[in-house]
C-alpha positions in Angstrom: 94.2 60.8 120.5 93.4 64.1 118.9 95.2 65.1 115.8 97.0 68.3 115.3 94.2 69.4 112.9 91.5 68.9 115.6 93.1 70.1 118.8 91.0 73.2 118.9 87.9 71.9 117.5 86.3 69.5 115.1 86.9 71.5 112.0 89.9 73.4 113.5 89.6 76.9 114.8 90.4 78.8 111.7 88.5 76.6 109.1 87.6 78.4 106.0 84.2 80.3 106.1 84.1 80.4 110.0 82.6 83.5 111.4 85.0 85.9 113.2 83.0 85.5 116.4 83.4 81.7 116.4 87.1 82.0 115.8 87.9 84.5 118.6 87.8 82.0 121.4 89.5 79.2 119.5 93.1 79.9 120.7 91.9 79.9 124.3 90.1 76.6 123.8 93.1 75.2 122.1 95.2 76.1 125.2 92.6 74.5 127.4 92.5 71.3 125.4 96.2 71.0 125.3 96.4 71.5 129.1 94.3 68.2 129.5 96.8 66.1 127.5 99.5 63.9 129.1 103.2 64.6 128.2 103.3 61.6 126.0 100.4 62.9 123.7 102.0 66.4 123.7 105.2 64.8 122.5 103.2 63.1 119.6 101.7 66.4 118.7 104.9 68.1 118.8 106.5 65.6 116.4 103.6 66.0 113.9 103.6 69.8 114.1 105.0 72.1 111.4 108.1 74.3 111.7 107.0 77.9 111.6 108.8 80.5 109.6 110.5 83.0 111.9 108.1 85.7 110.7 105.0 83.5 111.5 105.5 84.2 115.2 105.1 87.8 116.2 103.6 90.1 118.8 102.3 89.4 122.3 101.3 85.8 122.5 99.3 84.2 125.4 101.2 81.4 127.1 100.1 78.3 129.1 102.4 75.9 130.9 101.0 72.4 130.1 102.9 69.5 131.5 106.1 68.5 133.3 107.3 65.0 131.9 109.2 64.3 135.1 106.0 64.6 137.1 103.8 62.2 135.0 104.5 59.4 137.6 103.0 61.7 140.3 99.5 62.5 139.1 98.3 64.5 142.1 101.2 66.9 141.9 101.0 67.1 138.1 97.2 67.8 138.4 97.8 70.6 141.0 100.5 72.2 138.8 98.3 72.1 135.8 95.4 73.7 137.8 97.7 76.5 138.9 99.1 76.9 135.4 95.5 77.6 134.1 94.6 80.1 136.8 94.6 83.8 136.0 96.9 84.3 138.9 99.7 82.2 137.3 102.7 84.6 136.9 103.8 83.8 133.4 101.5 85.6 131.0 103.3 84.6 127.7 106.0 85.6 125.3 106.5 88.6 122.9 108.2 88.2 119.6 109.9 90.5 117.1 111.0 88.5 114.1 113.7 89.5 111.7 114.8 88.0 108.3 117.2 85.5 109.6 117.0 85.9 113.4 114.6 87.6 115.9 114.2 88.2 119.5 111.6 88.0 122.2 111.0 88.3 125.9 108.7 86.8 128.6 105.8 88.7 130.1 105.6 88.0 133.8 103.0 89.0 136.5 101.4 91.5 134.1 101.4 92.4 130.5 104.0 95.2 131.2 106.7 93.3 133.3 109.0 91.8 130.7 111.9 89.6 131.7 114.3 87.1 130.3 115.1 88.1 126.7 115.7 85.5 124.1 117.0 85.4 120.5 115.1 83.3 118.0 116.1 81.3 114.9 115.2 78.2 113.0 117.4 75.2 114.0 117.5 71.5 114.7 115.0 70.4 117.4 116.2 68.6 120.5 113.0 66.5 120.3 113.5 64.8 117.0 114.9 64.7 113.5 113.2 68.0 112.4 113.6 71.8 112.8 111.8 74.0 115.2 111.9 77.7 116.1 114.6 78.0 118.7 114.4 80.4 121.7 117.9 80.9 123.1 118.2 82.6 126.5 122.0 82.4 126.6 122.4 86.2 126.8 124.6 88.3 129.1 121.7 90.0 130.8 120.0 86.9 131.9 120.7 85.1 135.2 122.8 81.9 134.9 119.9 79.5 135.5 117.9 81.3 132.8 120.8 81.2 130.4 120.7 77.4 130.7 117.1 77.3 129.3 116.5 76.4 125.6 112.9 76.6 124.4 111.6 75.6 120.9 108.3 75.7 119.4 106.4 74.1 116.5 103.0 75.1 115.1 100.1 72.7 115.6 97.5 75.0 113.9 97.3 78.5 112.7 97.9 80.8 115.7 98.8 78.0 118.2 102.3 76.8 118.9 103.4 74.0 121.1 106.7 74.3 122.8 109.3 72.2 124.7 111.5 73.8 127.3 114.9 72.1 127.9 117.3 72.7 130.8 120.8 72.4 129.3 123.8 71.2 131.2 127.4 70.2 130.0 126.2 66.6 130.4 122.8 66.6 128.7 119.7 68.4 127.6 116.7 67.5 129.9 113.2 68.1 128.6 111.7 70.1 131.5 108.2 71.1 130.4 105.7 71.6 127.6 104.1 75.0 127.1 101.8 76.5 124.4 101.4 79.9 122.9 98.5 81.4 121.1 97.5 84.6 119.4 95.3 86.4 121.9 91.6 86.3 121.6 
């Protein structure tokens, strides 16, 4: 099992003294390595991760869908979805963040870097994944369709420039962990 400190490389992608050329591809490699992990290992990484400050997460971040916990018992389907999620043709490009002092906002980039859909508000709050805080992404906004309003994402930092996220589908009866995703500063 890789630790949070080593997910992007033996010394971490941003180790002191590393040359800028060596660091540029590190977030992409981190996303690729995360994609190879099963949901149970992503859960462990998520619990070990750090709660970022609201101002730590800003700009256009590259996104990658990683794992669907409900599909872990169906390895062929899970593998096919992971392959599609890593393809350049995958429609979700990532998320864009604008932090504020106490709250922020963001939006998803879909199909291209210019098409922005499904705005969310951000704040630090209690995680649905354990007894710790996470940066919350709340889609319950009037302009979003009802199904999108039921999504609650949260992220934690696994290393500088790389965040691991959990997406929950929230109903009146329960919060269901739907998928894991990752965000990284672009290379």
